[in-house]
NUNUPA-874901 format. One record per residue (C-alpha): residue number from 0; residue in three letters; x, y negated, z negated. Coordinates in Angstrom, 3 decimals. Example, Ala and Ser with C-alpha at 12.3 -4.5 7.8 and 13.67 -1.06 7.14 Angstrom:
REM NUNUPA-874901
SITE   n res       px       py       pz
SITE   0 ALA   12.300    4.500   -7.800
SITE   1 SER   13.670    1.060   -7.140
END
This chain:
REM NUNUPA-874901
SITE   n res       px       py       pz
SITE   0 MET    3.526   28.939  -65.117
SITE   1 VAL    1.271   31.176  -67.171
SITE   2 ALA   -0.035   34.740  -67.076
SITE   3 VAL   -3.723   34.991  -66.147
SITE   4 ASN   -6.313   37.427  -64.845
SITE   5 TYR   -6.892   35.713  -61.518
SITE   6 PRO  -10.319   36.456  -60.023
SITE   7 PHE  -10.779   37.746  -56.491
SITE   8 ILE  -12.926   35.568  -54.218
SITE   9 GLU  -15.669   38.199  -54.294
SITE  10 GLY  -15.920   37.569  -58.037
SITE  11 HIS  -16.174   41.206  -59.139
SITE  12 GLU  -12.609   41.955  -60.139
SITE  13 SER   -9.422   40.207  -61.139
SITE  14 LYS   -5.698   40.850  -61.008
SITE  15 HIS   -3.144   40.099  -63.710
SITE  16 ARG   -0.701   37.681  -62.109
SITE  17 PRO    1.126   34.423  -62.720
SITE  18 GLY   -0.758   31.196  -62.217
SITE  19 LEU    0.244   27.567  -62.111
SITE  20 ILE   -1.670   25.128  -64.276
SITE  21 ALA   -2.336   22.378  -61.754
SITE  22 SER   -4.533   20.081  -63.844
SITE  23 THR   -3.581   17.364  -66.262
SITE  24 GLU   -3.843   17.524  -70.034
SITE  25 ARG   -6.761   15.086  -69.737
SITE  26 LEU   -9.036   17.793  -68.270
SITE  27 HIS   -8.122   20.142  -71.091
SITE  28 ALA   -8.562   17.493  -73.782
SITE  29 THR  -11.933   16.377  -72.404
SITE  30 HIS  -13.475   19.697  -71.358
SITE  31 GLY  -11.242   22.478  -72.675
SITE  32 LEU  -10.538   23.604  -69.104
SITE  33 TYR   -7.584   24.070  -66.771
SITE  34 VAL   -7.370   24.180  -62.980
SITE  35 VAL   -5.090   27.086  -62.073
SITE  36 ALA   -3.469   27.776  -58.699
SITE  37 MET   -2.780   31.332  -57.573
SITE  38 VAL    0.836   32.488  -57.452
SITE  39 THR    1.571   35.443  -55.183
SITE  40 THR    4.393   37.255  -53.430
SITE  41 ALA    2.372   36.833  -50.207
SITE  42 ARG    3.315   40.304  -49.018
SITE  43 ALA    0.307   40.270  -46.698
SITE  44 GLY    1.588   37.071  -45.110
SITE  45 VAL    2.442   33.486  -45.949
SITE  46 ARG   -0.149   30.856  -45.086
SITE  47 LYS    0.742   27.441  -43.668
SITE  48 ASP   -0.322   25.721  -46.895
SITE  49 ASP    1.528   28.059  -49.267
SITE  50 VAL    4.316   26.362  -51.195
SITE  51 GLN    7.449   28.452  -51.633
SITE  52 ILE    8.792   28.431  -55.194
SITE  53 GLY   12.476   27.720  -54.681
SITE  54 ASP   13.722   28.580  -58.172
SITE  55 TRP   11.460   31.555  -58.840
SITE  56 ARG   13.650   32.831  -61.679
SITE  57 LYS   13.254   29.592  -63.659
SITE  58 ALA    9.520   29.871  -63.010
SITE  59 GLY    9.649   33.215  -64.859
SITE  60 LEU    8.845   35.294  -61.804
SITE  61 PRO   10.345   38.720  -61.070
SITE  62 ASN   10.306   38.130  -57.276
SITE  63 PRO   10.129   35.245  -54.803
SITE  64 CYS    6.597   33.828  -54.745
SITE  65 VAL    4.440   31.066  -53.344
SITE  66 VAL    1.799   28.840  -54.876
SITE  67 ARG   -1.364   29.337  -52.836
SITE  68 ALA   -2.776   25.814  -52.808
SITE  69 ALA   -6.051   26.930  -51.234
SITE  70 ARG   -6.827   29.246  -54.159
SITE  71 LEU   -7.757   27.198  -57.226
SITE  72 VAL   -9.951   28.296  -60.130
SITE  73 THR  -11.134   26.692  -63.347
SITE  74 MET  -10.306   28.590  -66.539
SITE  75 ASN  -10.849   27.988  -70.222
SITE  76 GLU   -8.107   28.330  -72.804
SITE  77 ALA   -9.084   31.903  -73.705
SITE  78 MET   -8.379   32.948  -70.100
SITE  79 ILE   -4.837   31.560  -70.142
SITE  80 GLY   -2.158   33.973  -71.282
SITE  81 ARG    1.406   33.398  -72.312
SITE  82 ARG    3.701   30.913  -70.670
SITE  83 VAL    6.120   32.662  -68.315
SITE  84 GLY    8.283   29.788  -67.070
SITE  85 THR    8.373   26.325  -65.538
SITE  86 LEU    8.743   24.878  -62.076
SITE  87 THR   11.680   22.685  -61.179
SITE  88 SER   10.896   19.060  -60.356
SITE  89 LYS   11.450   19.802  -56.667
SITE  90 ASP    8.991   22.719  -56.704
SITE  91 ARG    6.480   20.778  -58.793
SITE  92 ASN    6.597   17.831  -56.372
SITE  93 ALA    6.104   20.128  -53.370
SITE  94 VAL    3.038   21.735  -54.978
SITE  95 ALA    1.647   18.324  -55.987
SITE  96 ALA    1.999   17.035  -52.417
SITE  97 MET    0.116   20.015  -50.982
SITE  98 LEU   -2.647   19.789  -53.588
SITE  99 LYS   -2.976   16.065  -52.940
SITE 100 ALA   -3.533   16.778  -49.250
SITE 101 TYR   -6.543   18.931  -50.197
SITE 102 LEU   -7.917   17.072  -53.190
SITE 103 HIS   -7.607   13.380  -52.318
END
């Protein structure tokens, strides 16, 4: 879990929020890029493909949040802020399963 300025879909603005680095180190080593998934409180509503972060405190989050699997962006290292926390194995596996459903 890292701090990022996550872009809005419209592409004109961004919002400082946590993000989950969803790509492997291989992408970073080869291209200097990361795939980042949006993390949100989902106050406007949870979507069926959102993955609830069970241990949100360990993830470094101030409130319960979800990983929004349908909202992925590619960022370079300069766009990635400080590390805020880590996901538990259970949360990481749940996110990986949802991403696999979309990406494989």
